[in-house]
Each structure stands twice: as C-alpha cells, then as structure tokens.
C-alpha atoms as an extended CHARMM CRD file, in Angstrom:
* protein
*
       282  EXT
         1         1  MET       CA             69.9590000000      -73.0910000000      -56.0310000000  PROA      1               0.0000000000
         2         2  LYS       CA             71.1070000000      -75.3170000000      -53.1920000000  PROA      2               0.0000000000
         3         3  GLY       CA             68.6070000000      -73.7460000000      -50.8700000000  PROA      3               0.0000000000
         4         4  ASN       CA             65.8400000000      -74.5000000000      -53.3490000000  PROA      4               0.0000000000
         5         5  LYS       CA             66.8980000000      -78.1470000000      -53.6410000000  PROA      5               0.0000000000
         6         6  LEU       CA             66.8340000000      -78.3920000000      -49.8720000000  PROA      6               0.0000000000
         7         7  GLU       CA             63.3700000000      -76.8480000000      -49.8120000000  PROA      7               0.0000000000
         8         8  ARG       CA             62.0180000000      -79.4010000000      -52.2950000000  PROA      8               0.0000000000
         9         9  GLU       CA             63.3760000000      -82.3350000000      -50.3050000000  PROA      9               0.0000000000
        10        10  ILE       CA             61.9990000000      -81.0990000000      -46.9910000000  PROA      10              0.0000000000
        11        11  ILE       CA             58.5860000000      -80.3620000000      -48.5140000000  PROA      11              0.0000000000
        12        12  ARG       CA             58.3630000000      -83.8680000000      -49.9680000000  PROA      12              0.0000000000
        13        13  VAL       CA             59.1060000000      -85.2870000000      -46.5000000000  PROA      13              0.0000000000
        14        14  LEU       CA             56.5030000000      -83.0370000000      -44.8630000000  PROA      14              0.0000000000
        15        15  GLU       CA             53.9110000000      -84.1720000000      -47.3910000000  PROA      15              0.0000000000
        16        16  GLY       CA             54.7170000000      -87.7700000000      -46.4950000000  PROA      16              0.0000000000
        17        17  LEU       CA             54.3220000000      -87.0000000000      -42.7930000000  PROA      17              0.0000000000
        18        18  LEU       CA             51.0030000000      -85.2420000000      -43.3190000000  PROA      18              0.0000000000
        19        19  THR       CA             49.6300000000      -88.3430000000      -45.0530000000  PROA      19              0.0000000000
        20        20  GLY       CA             50.8550000000      -90.6970000000      -42.3090000000  PROA      20              0.0000000000
        21        21  ASN       CA             53.6330000000      -92.3500000000      -44.2900000000  PROA      21              0.0000000000
        22        22  ILE       CA             57.0420000000      -93.5290000000      -43.1210000000  PROA      22              0.0000000000
        23        23  ASN       CA             59.5920000000      -91.4120000000      -45.0010000000  PROA      23              0.0000000000
        24        24  ILE       CA             63.0500000000      -92.4440000000      -46.1880000000  PROA      24              0.0000000000
        25        25  LEU       CA             65.0170000000      -89.4940000000      -47.5670000000  PROA      25              0.0000000000
        26        26  LYS       CA             68.0590000000      -89.8470000000      -49.7770000000  PROA      26              0.0000000000
        27        27  PRO       CA             69.3400000000      -86.2620000000      -49.9830000000  PROA      27              0.0000000000
        28        28  SER       CA             71.0130000000      -84.8170000000      -53.0520000000  PROA      28              0.0000000000
        29        29  SER       CA             74.8100000000      -84.8340000000      -53.0470000000  PROA      29              0.0000000000
        30        30  GLU       CA             74.9760000000      -81.0710000000      -52.3120000000  PROA      30              0.0000000000
        31        31  ASP       CA             72.5670000000      -81.2000000000      -49.3960000000  PROA      31              0.0000000000
        32        32  MET       CA             74.3190000000      -80.8730000000      -46.0310000000  PROA      32              0.0000000000
        33        33  VAL       CA             71.3340000000      -79.4670000000      -44.1650000000  PROA      33              0.0000000000
        34        34  SER       CA             68.3130000000      -81.7780000000      -44.5740000000  PROA      34              0.0000000000
        35        35  SER       CA             69.5220000000      -84.2440000000      -41.9500000000  PROA      35              0.0000000000
        36        36  PHE       CA             70.0410000000      -81.4370000000      -39.4470000000  PROA      36              0.0000000000
        37        37  ILE       CA             66.5580000000      -80.0000000000      -40.0520000000  PROA      37              0.0000000000
        38        38  LEU       CA             64.8990000000      -83.3990000000      -39.6900000000  PROA      38              0.0000000000
        39        39  ARG       CA             66.8590000000      -84.1260000000      -36.4850000000  PROA      39              0.0000000000
        40        40  GLU       CA             65.6270000000      -80.8180000000      -35.0740000000  PROA      40              0.0000000000
        41        41  LEU       CA             62.0840000000      -81.7230000000      -36.1040000000  PROA      41              0.0000000000
        42        42  VAL       CA             62.3320000000      -85.0270000000      -34.2270000000  PROA      42              0.0000000000
        43        43  ARG       CA             63.8330000000      -83.2640000000      -31.2190000000  PROA      43              0.0000000000
        44        44  LEU       CA             60.8390000000      -80.9310000000      -31.1080000000  PROA      44              0.0000000000
        45        45  GLU       CA             58.3580000000      -83.7420000000      -31.7060000000  PROA      45              0.0000000000
        46        46  PRO       CA             59.8550000000      -87.1390000000      -30.6360000000  PROA      46              0.0000000000
        47        47  ARG       CA             56.7800000000      -89.0410000000      -31.8980000000  PROA      47              0.0000000000
        48        48  LEU       CA             58.0540000000      -88.4600000000      -35.4540000000  PROA      48              0.0000000000
        49        49  ARG       CA             61.2170000000      -90.4950000000      -34.8390000000  PROA      49              0.0000000000
        50        50  SER       CA             59.8410000000      -93.7150000000      -36.2930000000  PROA      50              0.0000000000
        51        51  TYR       CA             58.5270000000      -91.8930000000      -39.3780000000  PROA      51              0.0000000000
        52        52  LEU       CA             61.7770000000      -90.2780000000      -40.5510000000  PROA      52              0.0000000000
        53        53  TYR       CA             64.9510000000      -91.9110000000      -41.8900000000  PROA      53              0.0000000000
        54        54  VAL       CA             67.8390000000      -90.4150000000      -43.8780000000  PROA      54              0.0000000000
        55        55  PHE       CA             70.3630000000      -92.3660000000      -45.9480000000  PROA      55              0.0000000000
        56        56  SER       CA             73.1690000000      -90.3760000000      -47.5660000000  PROA      56              0.0000000000
        57        57  PHE       CA             75.0140000000      -92.0230000000      -50.4470000000  PROA      57              0.0000000000
        58        58  SER       CA             75.7500000000      -91.3960000000      -54.1070000000  PROA      58              0.0000000000
        59        59  SER       CA             72.9100000000      -91.7810000000      -56.6090000000  PROA      59              0.0000000000
        60        60  ARG       CA             75.3640000000      -93.8080000000      -58.6770000000  PROA      60              0.0000000000
        61        61  ASP       CA             75.2490000000      -96.5520000000      -56.0620000000  PROA      61              0.0000000000
        62        62  THR       CA             72.4450000000      -98.4410000000      -57.7920000000  PROA      62              0.0000000000
        63        63  ARG       CA             72.7350000000     -101.4140000000      -55.4360000000  PROA      63              0.0000000000
        64        64  ARG       CA             71.7440000000      -99.2870000000      -52.4420000000  PROA      64              0.0000000000
        65        65  LEU       CA             69.0790000000      -97.4760000000      -54.4340000000  PROA      65              0.0000000000
        66        66  LYS       CA             67.4610000000     -100.7730000000      -55.3820000000  PROA      66              0.0000000000
        67        67  ARG       CA             67.4900000000     -101.8920000000      -51.7420000000  PROA      67              0.0000000000
        68        68  LEU       CA             65.6630000000      -98.7280000000      -50.6930000000  PROA      68              0.0000000000
        69        69  ILE       CA             63.2000000000      -99.0590000000      -53.5610000000  PROA      69              0.0000000000
        70        70  SER       CA             62.4850000000     -102.6680000000      -52.5960000000  PROA      70              0.0000000000
        71        71  ILE       CA             61.1060000000     -101.6730000000      -49.1800000000  PROA      71              0.0000000000
        72        72  ALA       CA             59.1070000000      -98.6520000000      -50.4000000000  PROA      72              0.0000000000
        73        73  ASP       CA             55.4990000000      -98.5080000000      -51.5440000000  PROA      73              0.0000000000
        74        74  ALA       CA             56.2850000000      -95.4710000000      -53.6870000000  PROA      74              0.0000000000
        75        75  VAL       CA             59.3130000000      -93.4150000000      -54.7140000000  PROA      75              0.0000000000
        76        76  VAL       CA             59.1630000000      -89.6190000000      -54.9150000000  PROA      76              0.0000000000
        77        77  LEU       CA             61.5240000000      -87.7990000000      -57.2840000000  PROA      77              0.0000000000
        78        78  TRP       CA             62.1110000000      -84.1840000000      -58.2760000000  PROA      78              0.0000000000
        79        79  GLY       CA             64.1720000000      -83.9280000000      -61.4430000000  PROA      79              0.0000000000
        80        80  GLY       CA             64.3720000000      -83.7240000000      -65.2070000000  PROA      80              0.0000000000
        81        81  ASP       CA             63.6990000000      -86.3670000000      -67.8350000000  PROA      81              0.0000000000
        82        82  GLN       CA             67.1470000000      -87.9090000000      -67.4850000000  PROA      82              0.0000000000
        83        83  ALA       CA             66.7790000000      -88.4120000000      -63.7260000000  PROA      83              0.0000000000
        84        84  VAL       CA             63.2830000000      -89.8420000000      -64.1260000000  PROA      84              0.0000000000
        85        85  SER       CA             64.3920000000      -92.2790000000      -66.8370000000  PROA      85              0.0000000000
        86        86  ALA       CA             67.3660000000      -93.4380000000      -64.7690000000  PROA      86              0.0000000000
        87        87  LEU       CA             65.2040000000      -94.1140000000      -61.7250000000  PROA      87              0.0000000000
        88        88  ARG       CA             62.4730000000      -95.8410000000      -63.7140000000  PROA      88              0.0000000000
        89        89  SER       CA             65.0410000000      -98.2970000000      -65.0390000000  PROA      89              0.0000000000
        90        90  LEU       CA             65.7640000000      -99.3940000000      -61.4490000000  PROA      90              0.0000000000
        91        91  MET       CA             62.1450000000      -99.8120000000      -60.3920000000  PROA      91              0.0000000000
        92        92  PRO       CA             59.9620000000     -102.9090000000      -60.7880000000  PROA      92              0.0000000000
        93        93  PRO       CA             56.6390000000     -102.1930000000      -62.5600000000  PROA      93              0.0000000000
        94        94  GLU       CA             54.5420000000     -102.6280000000      -59.4130000000  PROA      94              0.0000000000
        95        95  LYS       CA             56.3000000000      -99.7630000000      -57.6320000000  PROA      95              0.0000000000
        96        96  ARG       CA             54.7670000000      -96.3060000000      -57.9180000000  PROA      96              0.0000000000
        97        97  LEU       CA             56.9150000000      -93.3650000000      -59.0460000000  PROA      97              0.0000000000
        98        98  ILE       CA             55.7010000000      -89.9210000000      -57.9620000000  PROA      98              0.0000000000
        99        99  GLU       CA             57.3960000000      -87.3630000000      -60.1940000000  PROA      99              0.0000000000
       100       100  TRP       CA             57.8110000000      -83.6530000000      -59.6340000000  PROA      100             0.0000000000
       101       101  GLY       CA             59.7500000000      -82.1710000000      -62.5310000000  PROA      101             0.0000000000
       102       102  HSD       CA             60.7940000000      -79.0400000000      -64.3510000000  PROA      102             0.0000000000
       103       103  LYS       CA             58.0360000000      -76.7290000000      -65.5890000000  PROA      103             0.0000000000
       104       104  PHE       CA             57.8870000000      -73.9080000000      -68.1040000000  PROA      104             0.0000000000
       105       105  SER       CA             56.0300000000      -70.6430000000      -67.4310000000  PROA      105             0.0000000000
       106       106  PHE       CA             55.7170000000      -67.5790000000      -69.6290000000  PROA      106             0.0000000000
       107       107  VAL       CA             53.9680000000      -64.2490000000      -70.1460000000  PROA      107             0.0000000000
       108       108  TYR       CA             51.7860000000      -63.5760000000      -73.1710000000  PROA      108             0.0000000000
       109       109  VAL       CA             51.2010000000      -60.0000000000      -74.3300000000  PROA      109             0.0000000000
       110       110  THR       CA             48.6010000000      -58.9650000000      -76.8930000000  PROA      110             0.0000000000
       111       111  LYS       CA             48.7140000000      -55.7900000000      -78.9800000000  PROA      111             0.0000000000
       112       112  GLN       CA             46.1500000000      -54.2260000000      -76.6490000000  PROA      112             0.0000000000
       113       113  GLY       CA             48.2890000000      -55.2950000000      -73.7050000000  PROA      113             0.0000000000
       114       114  LEU       CA             51.1560000000      -53.1530000000      -74.9630000000  PROA      114             0.0000000000
       115       115  LYS       CA             49.2550000000      -50.1180000000      -73.6760000000  PROA      115             0.0000000000
       116       116  MET       CA             48.7940000000      -51.5010000000      -70.1520000000  PROA      116             0.0000000000
       117       117  GLU       CA             51.6440000000      -49.8610000000      -68.2970000000  PROA      117             0.0000000000
       118       118  GLU       CA             50.4790000000      -51.0400000000      -64.8750000000  PROA      118             0.0000000000
       119       119  LYS       CA             50.5800000000      -54.7030000000      -65.9100000000  PROA      119             0.0000000000
       120       120  ILE       CA             53.9430000000      -54.2390000000      -67.6310000000  PROA      120             0.0000000000
       121       121  ALA       CA             55.1980000000      -52.7420000000      -64.3710000000  PROA      121             0.0000000000
       122       122  GLY       CA             53.8370000000      -55.8330000000      -62.5780000000  PROA      122             0.0000000000
       123       123  LEU       CA             55.7960000000      -58.0580000000      -64.9620000000  PROA      123             0.0000000000
       124       124  ALA       CA             58.9700000000      -56.0510000000      -64.2890000000  PROA      124             0.0000000000
       125       125  TYR       CA             58.4140000000      -56.4890000000      -60.5540000000  PROA      125             0.0000000000
       126       126  HSD       CA             57.8910000000      -60.2530000000      -61.0160000000  PROA      126             0.0000000000
       127       127  LEU       CA             61.0430000000      -60.6660000000      -63.1250000000  PROA      127             0.0000000000
       128       128  GLU       CA             63.1940000000      -58.8430000000      -60.5990000000  PROA      128             0.0000000000
       129       129  ALA       CA             61.6150000000      -60.5590000000      -57.5940000000  PROA      129             0.0000000000
       130       130  THR       CA             61.9520000000      -64.1530000000      -58.8040000000  PROA      130             0.0000000000
       131       131  ARG       CA             64.9650000000      -63.8730000000      -61.1510000000  PROA      131             0.0000000000
       132       132  GLN       CA             63.5390000000      -66.8480000000      -63.1030000000  PROA      132             0.0000000000
       133       133  ARG       CA             64.3720000000      -69.1670000000      -60.1830000000  PROA      133             0.0000000000
       134       134  LEU       CA             60.9270000000      -70.7450000000      -59.8560000000  PROA      134             0.0000000000
       135       135  CYS       CA             58.8880000000      -73.0270000000      -62.0750000000  PROA      135             0.0000000000
       136       136  SER       CA             56.2190000000      -70.3170000000      -61.9290000000  PROA      136             0.0000000000
       137       137  SER       CA             58.6890000000      -67.5850000000      -62.9320000000  PROA      137             0.0000000000
       138       138  CYS       CA             58.3500000000      -66.0440000000      -66.3640000000  PROA      138             0.0000000000
       139       139  GLN       CA             61.0060000000      -67.7590000000      -68.4800000000  PROA      139             0.0000000000
       140       140  THR       CA             59.9650000000      -66.3340000000      -71.8650000000  PROA      140             0.0000000000
       141       141  ILE       CA             57.7840000000      -63.4230000000      -72.9710000000  PROA      141             0.0000000000
       142       142  TYR       CA             55.6650000000      -63.9880000000      -76.0690000000  PROA      142             0.0000000000
       143       143  ILE       CA             54.1110000000      -61.1260000000      -78.0370000000  PROA      143             0.0000000000
       144       144  ASP       CA             50.9950000000      -61.6790000000      -80.1530000000  PROA      144             0.0000000000
       145       145  THR       CA             52.6000000000      -60.3820000000      -83.3410000000  PROA      145             0.0000000000
       146       146  GLU       CA             54.9080000000      -61.2080000000      -86.2460000000  PROA      146             0.0000000000
       147       147  ASP       CA             56.3570000000      -57.6890000000      -86.2330000000  PROA      147             0.0000000000
       148       148  SER       CA             59.7980000000      -57.4520000000      -84.6110000000  PROA      148             0.0000000000
       149       149  GLY       CA             59.2370000000      -53.7090000000      -84.2710000000  PROA      149             0.0000000000
       150       150  VAL       CA             56.3750000000      -54.4010000000      -81.8430000000  PROA      150             0.0000000000
       151       151  VAL       CA             58.7120000000      -56.6550000000      -79.8480000000  PROA      151             0.0000000000
       152       152  LYS       CA             61.2780000000      -53.8530000000      -79.6260000000  PROA      152             0.0000000000
       153       153  GLU       CA             58.5800000000      -51.4260000000      -78.5180000000  PROA      153             0.0000000000
       154       154  PHE       CA             57.4990000000      -53.7360000000      -75.7200000000  PROA      154             0.0000000000
       155       155  THR       CA             61.0900000000      -54.4480000000      -74.6660000000  PROA      155             0.0000000000
       156       156  GLY       CA             61.7280000000      -50.7260000000      -74.3040000000  PROA      156             0.0000000000
       157       157  LYS       CA             58.6640000000      -50.3110000000      -72.0910000000  PROA      157             0.0000000000
       158       158  LEU       CA             59.6590000000      -53.2590000000      -69.9270000000  PROA      158             0.0000000000
       159       159  GLU       CA             63.2090000000      -51.9720000000      -69.4760000000  PROA      159             0.0000000000
       160       160  GLU       CA             61.8330000000      -48.5920000000      -68.4120000000  PROA      160             0.0000000000
       161       161  ALA       CA             59.5880000000      -50.3170000000      -65.8770000000  PROA      161             0.0000000000
       162       162  ILE       CA             62.5450000000      -52.3080000000      -64.4880000000  PROA      162             0.0000000000
       163       163  ASN       CA             64.6150000000      -49.1320000000      -64.1990000000  PROA      163             0.0000000000
       164       164  ARG       CA             61.8130000000      -47.4200000000      -62.2520000000  PROA      164             0.0000000000
       165       165  ILE       CA             61.8860000000      -50.2100000000      -59.6600000000  PROA      165             0.0000000000
       166       166  TYR       CA             65.5140000000      -49.5060000000      -58.8620000000  PROA      166             0.0000000000
       167       167  LEU       CA             64.9810000000      -45.7460000000      -58.6980000000  PROA      167             0.0000000000
       168       168  ASP       CA             62.4210000000      -46.2420000000      -55.9090000000  PROA      168             0.0000000000
       169       169  ALA       CA             64.1860000000      -47.2330000000      -52.6680000000  PROA      169             0.0000000000
       170       170  ASP       CA             60.9450000000      -48.2450000000      -50.9070000000  PROA      170             0.0000000000
       171       171  SER       CA             59.8740000000      -50.3370000000      -53.8800000000  PROA      171             0.0000000000
       172       172  LEU       CA             63.2750000000      -52.0160000000      -53.9840000000  PROA      172             0.0000000000
       173       173  ALA       CA             63.0940000000      -52.9320000000      -50.2670000000  PROA      173             0.0000000000
       174       174  THR       CA             59.6020000000      -54.3820000000      -50.7570000000  PROA      174             0.0000000000
       175       175  LEU       CA             60.8280000000      -56.2520000000      -53.8160000000  PROA      175             0.0000000000
       176       176  ARG       CA             63.6720000000      -57.8920000000      -51.9170000000  PROA      176             0.0000000000
       177       177  ALA       CA             61.3320000000      -58.9410000000      -49.1080000000  PROA      177             0.0000000000
       178       178  SER       CA             58.9070000000      -60.3730000000      -51.6630000000  PROA      178             0.0000000000
       179       179  ALA       CA             61.6950000000      -62.3180000000      -53.3390000000  PROA      179             0.0000000000
       180       180  ARG       CA             62.7630000000      -63.8550000000      -50.0220000000  PROA      180             0.0000000000
       181       181  ASN       CA             59.2040000000      -64.8540000000      -49.1100000000  PROA      181             0.0000000000
       182       182  THR       CA             58.5480000000      -66.2830000000      -52.5670000000  PROA      182             0.0000000000
       183       183  LEU       CA             61.6630000000      -68.4580000000      -52.4770000000  PROA      183             0.0000000000
       184       184  ILE       CA             60.7960000000      -69.6970000000      -48.9790000000  PROA      184             0.0000000000
       185       185  ASN       CA             57.1680000000      -70.5120000000      -49.7110000000  PROA      185             0.0000000000
       186       186  GLN       CA             57.2240000000      -71.8000000000      -53.2700000000  PROA      186             0.0000000000
       187       187  SER       CA             57.6030000000      -75.5970000000      -53.3640000000  PROA      187             0.0000000000
       188       188  CYS       CA             59.0720000000      -75.7750000000      -56.8400000000  PROA      188             0.0000000000
       189       189  ALA       CA             62.2820000000      -73.9680000000      -57.7000000000  PROA      189             0.0000000000
       190       190  LEU       CA             64.9840000000      -73.4690000000      -60.3270000000  PROA      190             0.0000000000
       191       191  SER       CA             63.5420000000      -74.3040000000      -63.7330000000  PROA      191             0.0000000000
       192       192  ALA       CA             65.7240000000      -76.0570000000      -66.2760000000  PROA      192             0.0000000000
       193       193  ALA       CA             63.2410000000      -75.4100000000      -69.0650000000  PROA      193             0.0000000000
       194       194  ILE       CA             64.6990000000      -74.6990000000      -72.4750000000  PROA      194             0.0000000000
       195       195  HSD       CA             64.1800000000      -71.0150000000      -73.2270000000  PROA      195             0.0000000000
       196       196  GLY       CA             63.1580000000      -69.5960000000      -76.5410000000  PROA      196             0.0000000000
       197       197  ARG       CA             65.5980000000      -68.3710000000      -79.1460000000  PROA      197             0.0000000000
       198       198  GLY       CA             64.5110000000      -64.7410000000      -79.3870000000  PROA      198             0.0000000000
       199       199  GLU       CA             67.1450000000      -62.1970000000      -80.3050000000  PROA      199             0.0000000000
       200       200  ILE       CA             65.9680000000      -59.5340000000      -77.8390000000  PROA      200             0.0000000000
       201       201  TYR       CA             66.5320000000      -60.1020000000      -74.1220000000  PROA      201             0.0000000000
       202       202  THR       CA             65.3140000000      -58.1520000000      -71.1190000000  PROA      202             0.0000000000
       203       203  GLY       CA             66.6320000000      -58.9670000000      -67.6620000000  PROA      203             0.0000000000
       204       204  GLY       CA             67.7940000000      -62.3440000000      -68.9390000000  PROA      204             0.0000000000
       205       205  CYS       CA             64.2940000000      -63.1930000000      -70.2440000000  PROA      205             0.0000000000
       206       206  PRO       CA             63.8630000000      -63.7700000000      -73.9990000000  PROA      206             0.0000000000
       207       207  VAL       CA             61.1290000000      -61.8470000000      -75.8100000000  PROA      207             0.0000000000
       208       208  GLU       CA             59.6770000000      -63.4830000000      -78.9190000000  PROA      208             0.0000000000
       209       209  CYS       CA             56.9880000000      -63.1320000000      -81.5380000000  PROA      209             0.0000000000
       210       210  LEU       CA             54.1980000000      -65.7110000000      -81.2370000000  PROA      210             0.0000000000
       211       211  PRO       CA             50.8650000000      -64.9220000000      -82.9150000000  PROA      211             0.0000000000
       212       212  ARG       CA             47.9930000000      -66.6460000000      -81.1610000000  PROA      212             0.0000000000
       213       213  GLU       CA             47.1940000000      -68.5650000000      -84.3660000000  PROA      213             0.0000000000
       214       214  ARG       CA             50.4960000000      -70.4200000000      -84.0240000000  PROA      214             0.0000000000
       215       215  ALA       CA             50.6610000000      -70.5840000000      -80.2210000000  PROA      215             0.0000000000
       216       216  LEU       CA             49.0030000000      -73.9690000000      -79.7020000000  PROA      216             0.0000000000
       217       217  GLY       CA             51.2560000000      -75.7570000000      -82.1890000000  PROA      217             0.0000000000
       218       218  VAL       CA             54.4210000000      -74.1790000000      -80.7850000000  PROA      218             0.0000000000
       219       219  LEU       CA             53.6110000000      -74.7160000000      -77.1110000000  PROA      219             0.0000000000
       220       220  ARG       CA             52.4760000000      -78.3200000000      -77.5450000000  PROA      220             0.0000000000
       221       221  LYS       CA             55.9780000000      -79.0840000000      -78.8220000000  PROA      221             0.0000000000
       222       222  THR       CA             57.8280000000      -77.6720000000      -75.8140000000  PROA      222             0.0000000000
       223       223  PRO       CA             60.1380000000      -80.2940000000      -74.2330000000  PROA      223             0.0000000000
       224       224  VAL       CA             58.8450000000      -79.5580000000      -70.7170000000  PROA      224             0.0000000000
       225       225  SER       CA             55.3840000000      -79.2820000000      -69.1940000000  PROA      225             0.0000000000
       226       226  LEU       CA             53.7020000000      -75.9130000000      -69.0140000000  PROA      226             0.0000000000
       227       227  GLN       CA             52.7090000000      -74.4930000000      -65.6760000000  PROA      227             0.0000000000
       228       228  THR       CA             51.8350000000      -70.7870000000      -65.2900000000  PROA      228             0.0000000000
       229       229  VAL       CA             50.8620000000      -68.2120000000      -67.9070000000  PROA      229             0.0000000000
       230       230  GLY       CA             50.8120000000      -64.5080000000      -67.1150000000  PROA      230             0.0000000000
       231       231  LEU       CA             48.4210000000      -62.5650000000      -69.3590000000  PROA      231             0.0000000000
       232       232  ILE       CA             48.7420000000      -58.9340000000      -70.3780000000  PROA      232             0.0000000000
       233       233  CYS       CA             45.6180000000      -58.3740000000      -72.4290000000  PROA      233             0.0000000000
       234       234  GLU       CA             42.2210000000      -56.7170000000      -72.4560000000  PROA      234             0.0000000000
       235       235  GLU       CA             39.5290000000      -58.3430000000      -70.3370000000  PROA      235             0.0000000000
       236       236  ARG       CA             37.5320000000      -59.3230000000      -73.4240000000  PROA      236             0.0000000000
       237       237  GLU       CA             40.5240000000      -61.3600000000      -74.6690000000  PROA      237             0.0000000000
       238       238  ARG       CA             41.1090000000      -63.2390000000      -71.4250000000  PROA      238             0.0000000000
       239       239  GLU       CA             38.5940000000      -66.0450000000      -71.8800000000  PROA      239             0.0000000000
       240       240  GLU       CA             39.7580000000      -66.8950000000      -75.4140000000  PROA      240             0.0000000000
       241       241  LEU       CA             43.4360000000      -66.8800000000      -74.4360000000  PROA      241             0.0000000000
       242       242  SER       CA             42.8280000000      -68.8440000000      -71.2360000000  PROA      242             0.0000000000
       243       243  ARG       CA             41.1060000000      -71.6130000000      -73.2100000000  PROA      243             0.0000000000
       244       244  LEU       CA             43.9810000000      -71.6080000000      -75.7020000000  PROA      244             0.0000000000
       245       245  PHE       CA             46.6910000000      -71.9770000000      -73.0570000000  PROA      245             0.0000000000
       246       246  TYR       CA             44.7930000000      -74.5540000000      -71.0090000000  PROA      246             0.0000000000
       247       247  ARG       CA             44.5690000000      -76.6350000000      -74.2080000000  PROA      247             0.0000000000
       248       248  ALA       CA             48.3230000000      -76.1880000000      -74.6280000000  PROA      248             0.0000000000
       249       249  GLY       CA             48.8890000000      -77.6890000000      -71.1760000000  PROA      249             0.0000000000
       250       250  ALA       CA             49.0680000000      -74.7410000000      -68.7670000000  PROA      250             0.0000000000
       251       251  VAL       CA             47.4830000000      -75.2170000000      -65.3340000000  PROA      251             0.0000000000
       252       252  ARG       CA             47.4240000000      -71.6330000000      -64.0100000000  PROA      252             0.0000000000
       253       253  ILE       CA             46.5070000000      -68.2880000000      -65.5720000000  PROA      253             0.0000000000
       254       254  ARG       CA             47.5800000000      -65.2450000000      -63.5510000000  PROA      254             0.0000000000
       255       255  PRO       CA             48.3300000000      -61.5370000000      -63.8510000000  PROA      255             0.0000000000
       256       256  PRO       CA             52.1210000000      -61.2780000000      -64.3480000000  PROA      256             0.0000000000
       257       257  LYS       CA             52.7710000000      -59.8060000000      -60.9040000000  PROA      257             0.0000000000
       258       258  GLU       CA             51.0070000000      -62.7860000000      -59.2580000000  PROA      258             0.0000000000
       259       259  MET       CA             52.5190000000      -65.6380000000      -61.2810000000  PROA      259             0.0000000000
       260       260  SER       CA             54.5700000000      -66.8760000000      -58.3280000000  PROA      260             0.0000000000
       261       261  ARG       CA             52.2060000000      -65.8550000000      -55.5340000000  PROA      261             0.0000000000
       262       262  HSD       CA             52.1410000000      -68.6050000000      -52.9220000000  PROA      262             0.0000000000
       263       263  MET       CA             48.6930000000      -70.1530000000      -52.4560000000  PROA      263             0.0000000000
       264       264  PRO       CA             48.7070000000      -72.7390000000      -49.6250000000  PROA      264             0.0000000000
       265       265  GLU       CA             45.2090000000      -73.9130000000      -50.5230000000  PROA      265             0.0000000000
       266       266  GLY       CA             45.9970000000      -74.2070000000      -54.2240000000  PROA      266             0.0000000000
       267       267  ALA       CA             47.0110000000      -77.1070000000      -56.4220000000  PROA      267             0.0000000000
       268       268  HSD       CA             50.6350000000      -77.7460000000      -57.4200000000  PROA      268             0.0000000000
       269       269  ASP       CA             51.2800000000      -78.3580000000      -61.1300000000  PROA      269             0.0000000000
       270       270  GLY       CA             47.5720000000      -79.0370000000      -61.6020000000  PROA      270             0.0000000000
       271       271  GLU       CA             47.2740000000      -81.5690000000      -58.7820000000  PROA      271             0.0000000000
       272       272  TYR       CA             46.7120000000      -81.6330000000      -55.0420000000  PROA      272             0.0000000000
       273       273  PRO       CA             50.0310000000      -83.1650000000      -53.8560000000  PROA      273             0.0000000000
       274       274  LEU       CA             48.7100000000      -84.9910000000      -50.8050000000  PROA      274             0.0000000000
       275       275  LEU       CA             46.4020000000      -87.0900000000      -52.9850000000  PROA      275             0.0000000000
       276       276  ARG       CA             49.4790000000      -88.6190000000      -54.6000000000  PROA      276             0.0000000000
       277       277  TYR       CA             50.6700000000      -89.9100000000      -51.2170000000  PROA      277             0.0000000000
       278       278  THR       CA             47.4130000000      -91.5880000000      -50.2860000000  PROA      278             0.0000000000
       279       279  LYS       CA             45.0260000000      -94.2410000000      -51.6210000000  PROA      279             0.0000000000
       280       280  ILE       CA             41.2790000000      -94.6830000000      -51.3230000000  PROA      280             0.0000000000
       281       281  VAL       CA             40.1380000000      -97.7680000000      -49.3820000000  PROA      281             0.0000000000
       282       282  GLU       CA             36.6130000000      -99.1660000000      -49.0640000000  PROA      282             0.0000000000
C-alpha cells in the first residue's frame, strides 16, 4: 500500500515535468522515499533542480497548505471524496483542482460465459496477480442471473481455476512476475471502493447476482466512479453489454485477464493525463 502511494506521487510529479511545469510535492505522511527519489533524479539530471520542490508537513497544517495553494496554478490530488472535499474548502474558486480518485472495476459473467473455462481461468489469474490492489482490479463479480444456484456454480468453477494456478509451479512463477510488473507500471493503486454485499466470496472477491435488466440502475448508484469492466460472454453479447456499461460510466472494457494490463499509450480513467496539466493558447 505504501509503495503504491509512493508510485502515485512520483507519477504525478513526472507528469508535471513532462508538461514543463514547476512541481511542488507535499508527500503523504507515510512517504519516506519520494524526496530521496527526486533528489536522485536531480543528481542524474541537474537541469531539473529548478522544477522540483518538496515540502513535508502534516496535511492538518492548513496554514501551510493555503500558502502552497496560493502560489500554484493548479493543485493535483489523489484521494477519496473526503480528501477532495477538505482540499476544495481551502482553495479559492479561481484555482484548478486536478483530482485522481478511487475507482471501481468489476467482472460481468453471462449465462453463456459460465461455459468459457479459458476466460474463467483468466479471471482467476487476474485475481491472484493483482489481489484487488489496483483501481483496474476486479473488486466484485456480477452474474447475469437471479438464481443463487448459478452463482454457486460459477464460484465453484472459479475456485477450481484458482487452485490450478497454485498446482502449476511455472504458472505461479509467471503470476508473481506479472503481479510485480503490474504494481510497478499501473499508475492507480489500492481501491477503496465499497464492495458489494454478496454472501459468496472467492479469493476475497464478492460474487453477486445482477441481471442485465437491473445493471444500469444499480451501477449508476455506486458511490465511486466506474473504471474497468471485464466481460465473460459470447461474442454476440459483447456489443450490447459494452454499450450498457459505457452508459453506466465505465471507461474500459477488457477480457478479465487483461483488466490491469499496462498500456502506456492509453488513457487513464477515460482521460489523457497530460492534457490536464496543460492549456491551449492561441
């Protein structure tokens, strides 16, 4: 968790550097490493010295926070609703707040998808690789049914797939390497999304009934923004379900195994981050 917080802070600084901005970092209270990394960066490239500044103090020190805000053109924040609200209250209306917050991702399985053992195996691999640590990690599994017996059937298949991963030593080694690379490359980490209330759990991930007729209404009421949806369905169902989940707020549709695949050229949470650190002049 601490490593992921560090990663977010460093990435935000790198984005600021790439767009030619002067960056003032106030690290989180647990972060003891950001300053060291940035000092090493300046040592390797001394021209960055005038573009990087670090001020370490408690976020409760609102007087200092306001002083930093007063000299900034924009303030970048990663956090939940409470952190965003607290910072907004300190900012004058003309200052820009760039928010990066918690996201909710899930897997949706249709009745036809229950027969797709390869994709269920991909979901098992994803769950074990990411351990729900990323915003793009599957945090809930929804089944297109009202029948709890179908949910139990799927849960049994998923547990078997997870068990097969740990019986295969080569697969386990690959899995651990994938998990390390995912956590290093993914810019958004530990999700604080509120999970569903299903009674059946697999690998710490709740499994729930959610017929597609009710999906839009349920998902539009989630207290956090949607990000990635992993689909286990027949190809002929993909277009209909993709439209449904894009309407609900999702920004990425992926096969379950690729939900957290790092894509350097891709958007982040439905936006290209560097555009938020720049302005168009004429």
